[in-house]
TORRO-836195 format. One record per residue (C-alpha): chain; residue in three letters; x, y, z. Coordinates in Angstrom, 1 decimal, always signed. Example, Ala and Ser with C-alpha at 12.3 -4.5 7.8 and 13.67 -1.06 7.14 Angstrom:
BEGIN
('A' 'ALA' (+12.3 -4.5 +7.8));
('A' 'SER' (+13.7 -1.1 +7.1));
//
This chain:
BEGIN
('A' 'MET' (+76.4 +65.1 +117.5));
('A' 'ALA' (+78.4 +67.4 +115.2));
('A' 'SER' (+75.9 +70.1 +115.1));
('A' 'GLU' (+75.2 +70.2 +118.6));
('A' 'GLU' (+79.0 +70.2 +119.5));
('A' 'GLU' (+79.4 +73.2 +117.4));
('A' 'ALA' (+76.5 +74.7 +118.8));
('A' 'HIS' (+77.9 +74.4 +122.3));
('A' 'SER' (+81.8 +75.2 +121.2));
('A' 'GLY' (+81.5 +78.8 +122.6));
('A' 'GLY' (+82.9 +79.0 +126.0));
('A' 'GLY' (+84.9 +81.9 +125.1));
('A' 'ASP' (+81.7 +83.4 +123.6));
('A' 'SER' (+79.8 +83.0 +127.1));
('A' 'LEU' (+82.3 +84.5 +129.2));
('A' 'LEU' (+82.9 +87.6 +126.9));
('A' 'THR' (+79.2 +87.8 +127.2));
('A' 'VAL' (+79.0 +87.8 +130.9));
('A' 'VAL' (+81.8 +90.2 +131.4));
('A' 'VAL' (+80.3 +92.8 +128.6));
('A' 'ALA' (+76.9 +92.6 +130.8));
('A' 'LEU' (+78.7 +93.0 +134.0));
('A' 'ALA' (+80.5 +96.1 +132.9));
('A' 'ALA' (+77.3 +97.5 +131.5));
('A' 'ASN' (+75.4 +96.8 +134.2));
('A' 'ALA' (+77.7 +98.3 +137.0));
('A' 'LEU' (+77.8 +101.5 +135.2));
('A' 'ILE' (+73.9 +101.8 +134.7));
('A' 'ALA' (+73.0 +100.9 +138.2));
('A' 'ALA' (+75.5 +103.4 +139.7));
('A' 'ALA' (+73.5 +106.2 +137.2));
('A' 'LYS' (+70.2 +104.9 +138.0));
('A' 'SER' (+71.3 +105.1 +142.0));
('A' 'LEU' (+72.4 +108.6 +141.6));
('A' 'VAL' (+68.9 +109.6 +139.8));
('A' 'ALA' (+66.9 +107.8 +141.7));
('A' 'VAL' (+68.4 +110.0 +144.8));
('A' 'MET' (+67.8 +113.1 +143.0));
('A' 'THR' (+64.3 +112.8 +141.5));
('A' 'GLY' (+62.5 +110.2 +144.3));
('A' 'SER' (+61.2 +108.6 +140.9));
('A' 'ALA' (+59.9 +104.9 +141.9));
('A' 'SER' (+60.1 +104.3 +138.4));
('A' 'MET' (+64.0 +105.1 +138.8));
('A' 'VAL' (+64.5 +103.0 +141.9));
('A' 'ALA' (+63.0 +99.7 +140.5));
('A' 'GLU' (+65.5 +100.4 +137.9));
('A' 'ALA' (+68.1 +101.2 +140.0));
('A' 'ALA' (+67.5 +97.6 +141.8));
('A' 'HIS' (+67.4 +96.1 +138.5));
('A' 'SER' (+70.6 +97.2 +137.4));
('A' 'TRP' (+72.1 +95.9 +140.9));
('A' 'SER' (+70.4 +92.8 +141.2));
('A' 'ASP' (+71.8 +92.0 +137.4));
('A' 'THR' (+75.5 +93.4 +138.1));
('A' 'GLY' (+75.3 +90.8 +141.3));
('A' 'ASN' (+73.8 +88.1 +139.0));
('A' 'GLU' (+76.7 +88.5 +136.4));
('A' 'VAL' (+79.3 +87.4 +139.3));
('A' 'PHE' (+77.1 +84.5 +140.1));
('A' 'LEU' (+77.1 +83.5 +136.3));
('A' 'LEU' (+81.1 +84.2 +136.5));
('A' 'VAL' (+81.7 +81.9 +139.2));
('A' 'ALA' (+79.4 +79.4 +137.2));
('A' 'GLU' (+81.7 +79.3 +134.5));
('A' 'LYS' (+84.7 +79.0 +136.4));
('A' 'LYS' (+83.6 +75.9 +138.6));
('A' 'SER' (+81.7 +74.4 +135.9));
('A' 'ALA' (+84.7 +73.9 +133.6));
('A' 'LYS' (+86.8 +72.0 +136.4));
('A' 'PRO' (+87.5 +68.5 +135.6));
('A' 'ALA' (+86.3 +65.2 +136.5));
('A' 'ASP' (+87.8 +64.0 +139.5));
('A' 'GLU' (+87.4 +61.2 +142.2));
('A' 'ALA' (+84.4 +62.7 +143.9));
('A' 'HIS' (+82.6 +63.7 +141.1));
('A' 'PRO' (+83.2 +61.3 +138.1));
('A' 'LEU' (+80.6 +62.9 +135.9));
('A' 'GLY' (+82.9 +66.6 +136.2));
('A' 'HIS' (+81.6 +69.7 +138.1));
('A' 'GLY' (+79.3 +70.6 +134.9));
('A' 'ARG' (+75.8 +71.1 +137.1));
('A' 'GLU' (+77.5 +73.7 +139.2));
('A' 'ALA' (+76.5 +75.6 +136.4));
('A' 'TYR' (+72.8 +75.6 +136.9));
('A' 'VAL' (+73.4 +76.0 +140.9));
('A' 'TRP' (+75.1 +79.0 +140.5));
('A' 'SER' (+72.4 +80.3 +137.5));
('A' 'MET' (+69.9 +79.5 +140.2));
('A' 'PHE' (+71.8 +81.3 +142.5));
('A' 'ALA' (+71.7 +84.4 +140.2));
('A' 'ALA' (+67.9 +83.7 +139.2));
('A' 'PHE' (+66.3 +84.1 +143.0));
('A' 'GLY' (+68.9 +87.4 +143.4));
('A' 'LEU' (+67.3 +88.9 +140.3));
('A' 'PHE' (+63.5 +87.7 +142.3));
('A' 'MET' (+64.5 +89.2 +145.2));
('A' 'VAL' (+66.5 +92.5 +144.8));
('A' 'GLY' (+65.0 +93.2 +141.8));
('A' 'ALA' (+61.3 +92.1 +141.5));
('A' 'VAL' (+60.7 +92.5 +145.4));
('A' 'VAL' (+62.4 +95.8 +145.6));
('A' 'SER' (+60.5 +96.8 +142.6));
('A' 'ILE' (+56.9 +95.9 +143.6));
('A' 'GLY' (+57.5 +97.2 +147.2));
('A' 'HIS' (+58.6 +100.7 +146.4));
('A' 'GLY' (+56.0 +100.8 +144.1));
('A' 'ILE' (+53.0 +99.8 +146.4));
('A' 'GLN' (+54.1 +101.8 +148.9));
('A' 'GLN' (+54.7 +105.2 +146.7));
('A' 'LEU' (+51.2 +104.1 +145.0));
('A' 'ILE' (+49.8 +104.3 +148.7));
('A' 'GLY' (+51.3 +107.1 +150.2));
('A' 'GLY' (+51.4 +109.4 +146.9));
('A' 'HIS' (+54.2 +111.2 +146.0));
('A' 'GLU' (+53.3 +114.8 +144.0));
('A' 'GLY' (+56.3 +117.1 +144.3));
('A' 'GLU' (+57.2 +118.7 +141.4));
('A' 'THR' (+60.6 +117.4 +140.4));
('A' 'SER' (+62.8 +118.0 +137.2));
('A' 'TYR' (+63.5 +114.7 +135.5));
('A' 'LEU' (+65.6 +115.6 +132.6));
('A' 'TRP' (+68.9 +113.6 +134.2));
('A' 'ALA' (+66.0 +110.7 +134.6));
('A' 'TYR' (+65.8 +110.4 +130.9));
('A' 'VAL' (+69.6 +111.3 +130.4));
('A' 'VAL' (+70.1 +108.1 +132.1));
('A' 'LEU' (+67.7 +105.7 +131.2));
('A' 'ALA' (+68.5 +106.5 +127.4));
('A' 'ILE' (+72.0 +105.8 +128.1));
('A' 'ALA' (+71.4 +102.8 +130.0));
('A' 'PHE' (+69.0 +101.6 +126.8));
('A' 'VAL' (+72.3 +102.2 +124.8));
('A' 'LEU' (+74.1 +100.3 +127.4));
('A' 'GLU' (+72.1 +97.2 +127.5));
('A' 'GLY' (+71.3 +97.5 +124.1));
('A' 'VAL' (+75.3 +96.8 +123.5));
('A' 'SER' (+75.3 +94.0 +126.1));
('A' 'PHE' (+72.1 +92.2 +124.6));
('A' 'LEU' (+73.6 +92.2 +121.2));
('A' 'GLN' (+76.7 +90.2 +122.1));
('A' 'ALA' (+74.2 +87.5 +123.7));
('A' 'LEU' (+72.1 +87.7 +120.6));
('A' 'ARG' (+75.0 +87.6 +118.4));
('A' 'GLN' (+76.1 +84.5 +120.2));
('A' 'THR' (+73.0 +83.0 +120.4));
('A' 'ARG' (+71.8 +83.5 +116.6));
('A' 'GLY' (+75.3 +81.4 +115.8));
('A' 'ALA' (+74.2 +78.6 +118.3));
('A' 'ALA' (+70.8 +78.7 +117.1));
('A' 'GLY' (+71.5 +78.7 +113.7));
('A' 'SER' (+74.1 +75.9 +113.8));
('A' 'VAL' (+71.0 +73.4 +114.8));
('A' 'GLY' (+67.9 +75.4 +112.6));
('A' 'LEU' (+66.4 +77.2 +115.3));
('A' 'HIS' (+65.0 +80.8 +115.9));
('A' 'PRO' (+67.1 +82.4 +118.6));
('A' 'LEU' (+64.2 +82.7 +121.1));
('A' 'ARG' (+63.7 +79.0 +121.1));
('A' 'TYR' (+67.4 +78.3 +121.0));
('A' 'VAL' (+67.1 +80.3 +124.4));
('A' 'THR' (+64.4 +78.3 +126.0));
('A' 'ALA' (+65.9 +75.0 +124.9));
('A' 'THR' (+69.9 +75.2 +124.9));
('A' 'SER' (+71.9 +73.9 +128.5));
('A' 'ASN' (+73.8 +76.7 +128.6));
('A' 'PRO' (+72.3 +78.3 +131.5));
('A' 'THR' (+74.8 +81.4 +131.4));
('A' 'LEU' (+73.6 +82.2 +127.9));
('A' 'ARG' (+69.9 +82.2 +128.7));
('A' 'ALA' (+70.3 +84.4 +131.6));
('A' 'VAL' (+72.1 +87.1 +130.2));
('A' 'PHE' (+69.9 +87.0 +127.1));
('A' 'ALA' (+66.7 +87.1 +129.2));
('A' 'GLU' (+68.3 +89.6 +131.9));
('A' 'ASP' (+69.4 +92.1 +129.0));
('A' 'GLY' (+66.3 +91.6 +127.2));
('A' 'ALA' (+64.1 +92.7 +129.9));
('A' 'ALA' (+66.3 +95.4 +131.2));
('A' 'LEU' (+65.5 +96.9 +127.8));
('A' 'ILE' (+61.9 +96.6 +128.6));
('A' 'GLY' (+62.2 +98.0 +132.0));
('A' 'VAL' (+63.8 +101.1 +130.3));
('A' 'VAL' (+61.0 +101.4 +128.2));
('A' 'LEU' (+58.6 +100.9 +131.1));
('A' 'ALA' (+60.2 +103.0 +133.6));
('A' 'ALA' (+60.4 +106.1 +130.9));
('A' 'LEU' (+56.6 +105.3 +130.4));
('A' 'GLY' (+55.6 +105.6 +133.9));
('A' 'ILE' (+57.8 +108.6 +134.6));
('A' 'GLY' (+56.3 +110.7 +131.2));
('A' 'LEU' (+52.8 +109.9 +131.9));
('A' 'HIS' (+53.5 +111.0 +135.6));
('A' 'GLN' (+55.1 +114.3 +134.0));
('A' 'ALA' (+52.0 +114.5 +131.6));
('A' 'THR' (+49.2 +114.3 +134.2));
('A' 'GLY' (+50.8 +115.4 +137.6));
('A' 'ASN' (+49.6 +112.1 +138.9));
('A' 'ALA' (+52.8 +110.0 +140.4));
('A' 'MET' (+50.6 +106.9 +140.1));
('A' 'TYR' (+51.9 +106.4 +136.9));
('A' 'ASP' (+55.4 +105.9 +138.5));
('A' 'ALA' (+54.4 +104.2 +140.9));
('A' 'LEU' (+52.9 +101.6 +138.2));
('A' 'GLY' (+56.0 +101.9 +136.4));
('A' 'SER' (+57.8 +100.5 +138.9));
('A' 'ILE' (+55.6 +97.9 +139.4));
('A' 'ALA' (+55.4 +96.7 +136.1));
('A' 'VAL' (+59.1 +96.9 +136.0));
('A' 'GLY' (+59.1 +94.4 +139.1));
('A' 'LEU' (+56.6 +92.1 +137.5));
('A' 'LEU' (+58.7 +91.7 +134.7));
('A' 'LEU' (+61.8 +90.8 +136.7));
('A' 'ALA' (+59.5 +88.5 +138.6));
('A' 'ALA' (+58.3 +86.8 +135.6));
('A' 'VAL' (+62.2 +86.5 +134.1));
('A' 'ALA' (+63.5 +85.2 +137.5));
('A' 'MET' (+60.3 +82.1 +137.3));
('A' 'PHE' (+61.5 +81.1 +134.1));
('A' 'LEU' (+65.2 +81.1 +134.6));
('A' 'ILE' (+64.7 +79.3 +138.0));
('A' 'GLY' (+62.5 +76.7 +136.1));
('A' 'ARG' (+65.0 +75.5 +133.2));
('A' 'ASN' (+67.6 +75.4 +136.0));
('A' 'ARG' (+65.4 +73.3 +138.3));
('A' 'ASP' (+65.2 +71.3 +135.1));
('A' 'PHE' (+68.4 +70.4 +134.7));
('A' 'LEU' (+69.7 +69.8 +137.9));
('A' 'THR' (+66.7 +67.3 +138.4));
('A' 'GLY' (+68.1 +65.5 +135.4));
('A' 'GLN' (+66.9 +66.9 +132.2));
('A' 'ALA' (+67.1 +64.1 +129.1));
('A' 'ALA' (+68.3 +65.2 +126.2));
('A' 'SER' (+66.2 +66.5 +123.1));
('A' 'PRO' (+65.1 +63.7 +120.7));
('A' 'ARG' (+67.6 +65.1 +118.1));
('A' 'VAL' (+70.7 +64.8 +120.3));
('A' 'ARG' (+69.1 +61.5 +120.9));
('A' 'ASP' (+68.9 +60.6 +117.2));
('A' 'GLN' (+71.9 +61.5 +116.4));
('A' 'ALA' (+73.9 +59.8 +119.5));
('A' 'LEU' (+72.5 +56.4 +118.0));
('A' 'ARG' (+73.3 +57.3 +114.5));
('A' 'ALA' (+76.7 +57.5 +116.0));
('A' 'LEU' (+76.8 +54.4 +118.0));
('A' 'LEU' (+75.3 +52.5 +114.8));
('A' 'ALA' (+78.0 +53.9 +112.7));
('A' 'MET' (+80.9 +52.3 +114.5));
('A' 'ASP' (+82.0 +49.1 +113.1));
('A' 'GLU' (+82.2 +47.3 +116.8));
('A' 'VAL' (+78.2 +48.0 +117.3));
('A' 'ASP' (+75.7 +45.8 +115.7));
('A' 'HIS' (+72.5 +47.2 +117.2));
('A' 'VAL' (+71.4 +49.3 +120.2));
('A' 'THR' (+68.7 +48.3 +122.1));
('A' 'PHE' (+68.5 +51.1 +125.1));
('A' 'LEU' (+70.0 +54.3 +124.8));
('A' 'HIS' (+69.8 +57.0 +127.7));
('A' 'LEU' (+71.3 +60.3 +127.5));
('A' 'GLU' (+71.0 +62.9 +130.7));
('A' 'TYR' (+72.5 +66.2 +130.9));
('A' 'VAL' (+75.3 +66.5 +133.5));
('A' 'GLY' (+76.6 +70.4 +132.4));
('A' 'PRO' (+76.2 +72.6 +129.7));
('A' 'GLY' (+76.5 +70.6 +126.5));
('A' 'ARG' (+78.0 +67.8 +128.3));
('A' 'LEU' (+76.3 +64.3 +128.5));
('A' 'PHE' (+76.0 +60.9 +130.5));
('A' 'LEU' (+75.1 +58.4 +128.2));
('A' 'VAL' (+73.8 +55.1 +129.1));
('A' 'ALA' (+73.3 +52.4 +126.3));
('A' 'ALA' (+72.9 +48.9 +125.8));
('A' 'VAL' (+74.4 +47.2 +123.0));
('A' 'ASP' (+74.9 +44.2 +120.7));
('A' 'LEU' (+78.7 +43.9 +119.3));
('A' 'THR' (+79.3 +43.1 +115.6));
('A' 'GLY' (+79.9 +39.1 +114.9));
('A' 'ASN' (+80.1 +36.9 +117.8));
('A' 'PRO' (+83.2 +37.7 +120.1));
('A' 'PRO' (+85.0 +35.4 +122.6));
('A' 'GLU' (+84.1 +36.3 +126.4));
('A' 'ASP' (+87.1 +37.2 +127.0));
('A' 'GLN' (+87.1 +40.2 +124.1));
('A' 'LEU' (+84.0 +41.3 +125.2));
('A' 'ALA' (+85.2 +43.8 +128.1));
('A' 'THR' (+88.1 +45.3 +125.6));
('A' 'LEU' (+85.7 +45.4 +123.1));
('A' 'MET' (+83.5 +47.6 +125.4));
('A' 'GLN' (+86.0 +49.6 +126.1));
('A' 'THR' (+87.0 +50.5 +123.1));
('A' 'VAL' (+83.8 +52.0 +122.2));
('A' 'GLU' (+83.2 +53.9 +126.0));
('A' 'SER' (+86.6 +55.4 +125.1));
('A' 'ARG' (+85.9 +56.6 +121.5));
('A' 'LEU' (+82.5 +58.1 +122.6));
('A' 'ALA' (+84.3 +60.1 +125.5));
('A' 'ARG' (+86.4 +61.6 +123.1));
('A' 'ARG' (+83.4 +63.3 +121.4));
('A' 'ASP' (+82.9 +66.8 +123.1));
('A' 'MET' (+79.5 +66.9 +124.2));
('A' 'VAL' (+80.1 +63.1 +126.1));
('A' 'GLU' (+81.1 +64.1 +129.7));
('A' 'ARG' (+81.3 +59.8 +130.0));
('A' 'ALA' (+79.5 +56.6 +128.3));
('A' 'VAL' (+78.7 +53.5 +130.1));
('A' 'LEU' (+78.0 +50.4 +127.8));
('A' 'THR' (+76.5 +46.8 +129.2));
('A' 'LEU' (+75.1 +43.8 +126.7));
('A' 'SER' (+71.9 +43.8 +125.1));
('A' 'ALA' (+69.5 +41.1 +126.5));
('A' 'PRO' (+68.8 +38.4 +123.9));
('A' 'GLY' (+65.6 +39.1 +122.2));
('A' 'GLU' (+65.5 +42.9 +122.8));
('A' 'PRO' (+64.0 +44.6 +119.8));
('A' 'SER' (+66.7 +47.3 +118.2));
('A' 'LEU' (+66.4 +51.3 +118.3));
('A' 'GLU' (+66.3 +52.8 +115.0));
('A' 'PRO' (+66.8 +56.4 +114.2));
('A' 'SER' (+63.8 +58.6 +113.2));
('A' 'SER' (+63.6 +61.4 +110.9));
('A' 'SER' (+60.1 +62.1 +112.4));
('A' 'GLU' (+61.6 +62.9 +116.0));
('A' 'GLU' (+64.2 +65.3 +114.3));
('A' 'SER' (+61.1 +67.3 +113.5));
('A' 'ARG' (+59.8 +67.2 +117.1));
('A' 'PRO' (+60.2 +70.4 +118.9));
('A' 'PRO' (+63.2 +70.2 +121.2));
('A' 'ARG' (+63.1 +70.6 +125.0));
('A' 'CYS' (+66.5 +71.1 +125.4));
('A' 'LEU' (+69.7 +71.2 +123.2));
('A' 'GLY' (+73.6 +71.3 +123.8));
//
């Protein structure tokens, strides 16, 4: 499972990615809020709500990073890794409630009420331009981490973001990408309002930003739910785990293998194996514990539990064809 372990060795990178995003979003949110008050632009209100929700979300993601890193204890024998998905779920709900609902609601309100007053939007464009640069810096950090991890498993970065078990990286990448698109939508709405004198375009810009945030939030909520409800490892990871088991001198063949994510890049491994030779009964438990301990020392394995195969059960074989199948999740 070497390539998958390499893909998930960047815990420090995930923390840096979140800190960069938090700093950028806090500065942007304050500036957008000021300009929204100055101009009364629905699109700027939507962008301010977007940035404030992103700022709050980064705090949730920092909590996710800290809590999920706690080691296993008596109450949590499989570790605290799933905390990452819980707090990332909170962040996704925050993105939906604060960002999407406020943006869509305010846009509809302005669309119905209308607002045709003359306003200078110079500062709105200045702030949006600065926001685009700062969001771009944050996005480039997320993209750098994503490309490194995706390259180690031979996937396109977008495909990796969808599949990875790292919810922090997925959230920052998706939110920063949406932020860049949101800035463009807001600028377009304000520009069309100025060009036509019709505030409808500004309101539609706000609604468009809200719909974008809702789509991103639903995507993030769905993926976190998958991992909280017991996401199985991808065929690629399962094949690597099977090869690792069969490469052990003590293991003759494997008849059952279950791999379930219990945190970012952390797997619970259950397998039924037939041991090499015919060891006496009083040595079986010791041999099984030896193999379990060796498996648990691997970076991706949180815990390994082995049992003896039933007589006559067919042996599992690694399949190169499985590696070509699109993985639903990775380390």
